[in-house]
C-alpha positions in Angstrom: -21.6 26.6 -38.7 -22.1 23.4 -40.7 -18.5 22.5 -40.5 -18.4 23.2 -36.7 -21.5 21.0 -36.1 -19.9 18.2 -38.2 -16.6 18.5 -36.4 -18.3 18.5 -33.0 -20.4 15.5 -33.9 -17.3 13.6 -35.0 -15.4 14.4 -31.9 -18.1 14.1 -29.3 -20.2 11.2 -30.7 -19.2 9.4 -33.9 -15.6 8.5 -33.0 -16.6 7.1 -29.6 -19.5 5.0 -30.9 -17.5 3.7 -33.8 -14.6 2.8 -31.5 -17.0 1.0 -29.1 -18.5 -1.1 -32.0 -15.0 -2.0 -33.4 -13.6 -2.9 -30.0 -16.6 -5.2 -29.4 -15.9 -6.8 -32.8 -12.3 -7.3 -31.9 -13.3 -9.1 -28.7 -15.8 -11.3 -30.6 -13.4 -12.1 -33.3 -10.7 -13.1 -30.9 -13.0 -15.3 -28.9 -14.6 -17.0 -32.0 -11.9 -16.9 -34.6 -11.4 -20.7 -34.9 -15.1 -21.4 -35.2 -15.5 -18.6 -37.7 -12.6 -20.2 -39.7 -14.3 -23.5 -39.7 -17.5 -22.0 -41.1 -15.5 -20.1 -43.7 -13.8 -23.4 -44.8 -17.2 -25.1 -45.2 -18.3 -22.2 -47.4 -15.0 -22.4 -49.3 -15.4 -26.1 -49.9 -18.8 -25.6 -51.5 -17.3 -23.0 -53.8 -14.5 -25.3 -54.8 -17.0 -28.1 -55.5 -18.9 -25.7 -57.8 -15.8 -24.7 -59.6 -14.8 -28.3 -60.1 -18.2 -29.3 -61.6 -17.8 -26.4 -64.0 -14.3 -27.4 -64.9 -15.5 -31.0 -65.6 -18.2 -29.7 -67.8 -15.8 -27.6 -69.8 -17.4 -24.3 -68.6 -14.5 -23.1 -66.5 -10.8 -22.8 -67.3 -7.8 -23.2 -64.9 -8.2 -21.4 -61.6 -6.1 -18.3 -61.3 -7.9 -16.2 -58.7 -10.7 -16.5 -56.1 -11.7 -13.0 -55.1 -13.9 -12.2 -52.1 -15.5 -8.8 -52.5 -17.4 -6.6 -50.2 -20.5 -5.2 -51.9 -21.3 -1.8 -50.4 -24.7 -1.5 -51.9 -25.7 -4.9 -50.5 -24.3 -4.0 -47.1 -26.3 -0.8 -46.9 -29.4 -2.8 -47.8 -28.7 -5.1 -44.8 -27.2 -8.0 -46.7 -23.6 -8.7 -45.6 -22.9 -11.2 -48.4 -19.5 -11.2 -50.0 -19.3 -12.0 -53.7 -16.8 -14.9 -54.3 -15.6 -14.9 -57.9 -13.4 -17.6 -59.5 -11.4 -16.6 -62.5 -8.5 -17.7 -64.7 -5.2 -15.8 -64.9 -6.8 -13.0 -66.8 -8.8 -12.2 -63.7 -11.7 -9.7 -64.4 -11.2 -10.3 -68.1 -12.3 -13.9 -67.7 -15.6 -14.3 -69.6 -16.2 -17.7 -68.0 -15.9 -16.8 -64.3 -18.2 -18.4 -61.8 -19.7 -17.0 -58.6 -20.5 -17.9 -55.1 -21.0 -16.1 -51.9 -19.8 -15.9 -48.3 -22.1 -14.8 -45.4 -20.0 -12.4 -43.2 -22.9 -11.3 -41.1 -20.8 -11.9 -38.0 -18.6 -8.9 -38.9 -21.4 -6.5 -39.4 -24.0 -7.7 -36.9 -23.9 -4.6 -34.7 -24.0 -2.0 -37.5 -27.8 -1.5 -37.5 -27.7 -0.8 -33.8 -24.8 1.5 -34.3 -26.7 3.5 -36.9 -29.7 3.9 -34.6 -27.4 5.2 -31.8 -25.7 7.6 -34.3 -29.1 8.8 -35.6 -30.4 9.5 -32.1 -27.3 11.5 -31.2 -27.1 13.2 -34.6 -30.5 14.8 -34.2 -28.9 17.0 -31.5 -26.6 18.4 -34.1 -28.4 18.3 -37.4 -31.9 18.6 -38.9 -33.6 15.1 -39.2 -32.9 14.6 -42.9 -29.2 15.5 -42.5 -28.9 13.5 -39.3 -29.9 10.3 -41.2 -27.3 11.0 -43.8 -24.6 11.5 -41.2 -25.5 8.4 -39.3 -25.5 6.3 -42.5 -22.1 7.7 -43.5 -20.5 6.8 -40.2 -22.1 3.4 -40.3 -20.6 2.8 -43.8 -17.2 4.1 -42.7 -17.3 1.7 -39.7 -18.3 -1.2 -42.0 -15.3 -0.6 -44.1 -13.1 -1.0 -41.0 -15.1 -4.1 -39.9 -14.4 -5.5 -43.4 -10.7 -5.7 -42.3 -11.8 -8.6 -40.0 -13.2 -10.5 -42.9 -9.8 -10.2 -44.7 -8.0 -11.3 -41.5 -10.3 -14.3 -41.1 -9.8 -15.5 -44.7 -6.0 -15.0 -44.4 -6.1 -17.0 -41.2 -8.3 -19.8 -42.5 -6.8 -20.3 -46.0 -3.7 -22.5 -45.1 -6.2 -25.1 -43.7 -8.8 -24.5 -46.4 -6.1 -25.2 -49.0 -5.8 -28.8 -47.7 -9.4 -29.6 -48.7 -9.6 -32.3 -51.4 -12.1 -30.2 -53.2 -9.5 -27.4 -53.5 -6.5 -29.7 -54.3 -8.4 -31.4 -57.2 -9.0 -28.1 -59.0 -7.1 -27.4 -62.2 -5.0 -24.4 -61.4 -2.8 -21.9 -63.2 0.9 -22.0 -62.3 0.2 -19.1 -59.9 -3.1 -19.2 -58.0 -4.3 -16.5 -55.5 -7.1 -16.0 -53.1 -7.8 -12.3 -52.7 -10.1 -10.1 -50.6 -11.3 -6.5 -51.0 -14.1 -4.4 -52.3 -16.0 -5.1 -55.5 -14.2 -3.6 -58.6 -11.9 -1.8 -56.3 -8.7 -2.5 -54.4 -8.1 -6.1 -53.2 -5.2 -7.8 -51.6 -3.7 -11.2 -51.7 -4.5 -13.4 -48.6 -3.2 -16.7 -49.9 -1.0 -17.7 -52.8 0.3 -20.8 -54.5 3.1 -20.9 -57.0 3.8 -24.1 -58.9 6.8 -22.8 -60.9 10.1 -24.6 -60.6 12.6 -22.5 -58.7 16.4 -22.8 -58.3 17.4 -22.6 -54.7 20.6 -20.7 -55.5 18.8 -18.1 -57.5 16.1 -17.6 -54.8 18.8 -17.3 -52.1 20.6 -14.6 -54.0 17.3 -12.9 -54.7 16.3 -12.9 -51.0 19.8 -11.7 -50.0 19.2 -8.5 -52.1 16.5 -7.7 -49.5 14.4 -5.6 -51.9 11.8 -3.6 -50.1 8.4 -5.3 -50.0 9.3 -7.4 -53.1 8.7 -10.7 -51.2 5.2 -10.1 -49.8 3.0 -13.1 -50.3 5.6 -14.8 -52.5 6.2 -18.5 -52.3 9.7 -19.9 -51.4 8.5 -23.3 -50.1 10.5 -26.5 -50.2 13.9 -25.0 -51.1 17.4 -25.3 -49.6 18.0 -21.7 -48.5 20.3 -22.6 -45.6 23.0 -20.3 -44.3 21.3 -17.3 -46.0 22.2 -13.7 -45.1 18.7 -12.3 -44.8 19.2 -9.8 -42.0 16.8 -6.9 -42.4 14.6 -8.6 -45.0 10.9 -7.6 -45.3 9.0 -10.9 -46.2 5.5 -10.2 -45.1 3.2 -13.2 -45.4 5.8 -15.0 -47.5 5.6 -18.8 -47.7 8.8 -20.7 -46.6 7.0 -23.9 -45.6 9.2 -27.0 -45.8 12.3 -25.0 -46.7 15.8 -25.5 -45.1 16.7 -22.1 -43.5 19.0 -23.5 -40.9 21.9 -21.3 -39.8 20.3 -18.3 -41.6 20.0 -14.8 -40.2 16.8 -12.8 -40.3 18.0 -10.4 -37.7 16.1 -7.1 -37.6 13.8 -8.2 -40.4 10.0 -8.2 -40.7 8.4 -11.6 -41.1 4.8 -10.6 -40.2 2.5 -13.5 -41.1 5.3 -15.5 -42.7 4.6 -19.2 -43.1 7.6 -21.1 -41.7 5.9 -24.3 -40.6 7.6 -27.7 -41.0 10.9 -26.0 -41.9 14.5 -26.5 -40.9 15.5 -23.5 -38.9 18.2 -25.0 -36.6 20.3 -22.1 -35.1 18.6 -19.5 -37.3 18.6 -16.0 -35.9 15.5 -13.9 -35.4 17.0 -11.4 -33.1 15.0 -8.1 -33.1 12.8 -9.5 -35.8 9.1 -8.5 -36.2 7.2 -11.9 -36.1 3.5 -11.0 -35.5 1.2 -13.7 -36.9 4.1 -15.9 -38.1 3.7 -19.7 -38.0 6.6 -21.9 -37.0 4.4 -25.0 -36.2 6.2 -28.3 -36.5 9.6 -26.7 -37.4 13.1 -27.7 -36.3 14.3 -24.7 -34.3 17.0 -26.1 -32.1 19.2 -23.4 -30.8 17.4 -20.7 -32.7 17.8 -17.1 -31.4 14.6 -15.2 -30.8 16.1 -12.8 -28.3 14.5 -9.3 -28.5 12.0 -10.4 -31.2 8.6 -8.8 -31.3 5.5 -11.0 -32.0 2.6 -10.1 -29.6 -0.9 -11.0 -30.5 -3.9 -8.7 -30.2 -3.9 -4.9 -30.3 -1.3 -2.5 -29.1 -3.8 -0.7 -26.9 -6.9 -2.7 -25.9 -8.9 0.5 -25.4 -8.1 2.2 -28.7 -9.0 0.5 -32.0 -6.5 1.0 -34.8 -6.8 -2.2 -36.8 -7.7 -5.8 -36.3 -5.5 -7.4 -33.6 -2.7 -9.7 -34.7 -3.5 -13.4 -34.5 -1.2 -15.4 -32.3 2.4 -16.3 -33.2 2.5 -20.1 -33.5 5.1 -22.6 -32.4 2.8 -25.6 -32.0 4.7 -28.9 -32.1 8.0 -27.2 -32.9 11.4 -28.3 -31.6 12.6 -25.3 -29.7 15.2 -27.1 -27.6 17.9 -24.7 -26.6 16.1 -21.7 -28.3 16.7 -18.3 -26.8 13.7 -16.0 -26.1 15.6 -13.5 -23.9 13.6 -10.3 -23.7 11.3 -11.4 -26.5 7.8 -10.2 -26.7 5.7 -13.2 -27.5 2.5 -12.2 -25.7 -0.3 -14.6 -26.6 1.8 -16.9 -28.7 1.0 -20.6 -28.8 3.7 -23.2 -27.8 1.3 -26.2 -27.4 3.2 -29.4 -28.0 6.5 -27.7 -28.5 9.8 -29.2 -27.2 11.2 -26.6 -24.9 14.1 -28.6 -23.4 16.6 -26.0 -22.3 14.8 -23.1 -23.9 15.6 -19.7 -22.4 12.8 -17.2 -21.6 14.7 -14.7 -19.4 12.6 -11.5 -19.0 10.5 -12.5 -22.0 6.9 -11.3 -22.2 4.8 -14.5 -22.3 1.6 -13.0 -20.9 -1.4 -15.1 -22.1 0.9 -17.4 -24.1 -0.3 -21.0 -24.4 2.0 -23.8 -23.2 1.6 -27.5 -22.6 1.6 -28.1 -18.8 4.6 -30.4 -19.1 6.7 -27.5 -20.4 6.9 -26.0 -16.9 9.8 -28.2 -16.0 11.5 -28.3 -19.4 12.4 -24.6 -19.6 13.3 -22.0 -17.0 10.4 -19.7 -16.2 10.2 -17.1 -13.5 7.3 -17.1 -10.9 5.8 -14.1 -12.7 6.0 -15.8 -16.1 4.4 -19.0 -14.7 1.5 -16.9 -13.4 1.1 -14.9 -16.7 1.1 -17.8 -19.1 -1.7 -20.3 -19.7 -0.8 -23.9 -19.1 -2.8 -26.6 -21.0 -3.0 -30.1 -19.6 -2.5 -32.7 -22.3 -5.0 -35.5 -22.8 -4.4 -38.3 -20.3 -2.3 -36.1 -18.1 
């Protein structure tokens, strides 16, 4: 009987209320992502200043990791503060680490209300004492899912945060990571710097091996990797910023979250490539082939929560003259300030994609596409 009550409660109440809360968080995050990123960067700057003061006083070694950790006990007590810990390359073995915090109340703001709703409904299935336990358990489970938005925000904000003078002036290890996860539990890289000298020929050969998941979050920036045969590569959140990848093929690969800004990508091929969250801002992409690529923002189904929606694919300020987006899915992508002279968007999904208004006459769009996209008037237009 107990198992039946629990199963019914999960099916009839808990899943629906949890889904409702997470979908509301998705809408909030999408609408306020840039402002939340600004606030995170302010918090990150204060942490960096604190680390710098300790380094100057000889109390802190070279920075190897900054780890943001969800504290479940604090969360259950109503305090959604993340612990921010700065350590050297030995990570948790560092005896001179320093600490800060990040207030992520925006991600958990509706959980108290969710628990009250769950408790009210649970009383129809369980005795009062057990109803409270079930409501708290579902609230915590939902909080762990909401925690994914904090990870997504830090990942989104870090490329800009890394430009801060307070961060750039820190003494760092040759490899330096920002990570996010749960305290003394699993965490994941959300930003990485690698100051080791790399030989372009060796890196090109390494990438052409296309080892499964070997390149995730790795740094291949500022290298001559042109004319590479990278078809089918999985380079999730890899950093290629400032590299020459012109005339290279990534066809059929996965470049989710890859940093490809200010790179040379003339006549590169991204046919059938998964490009969600990738950033091509400011890059040379003349004649690049994006036909059949897949890089929509948001969630697959706006009515069913599975994970935080993808942040937009970005081509801001890129030179896309002559690029081919035939049958590409770039829903919600940003093309603000991009050169689209002669670009092809035949049957492409550009719903809710952002374009400079002047781009209307520079590329060929159907009437349906003109209605689906968002056209931004430039200053002084």
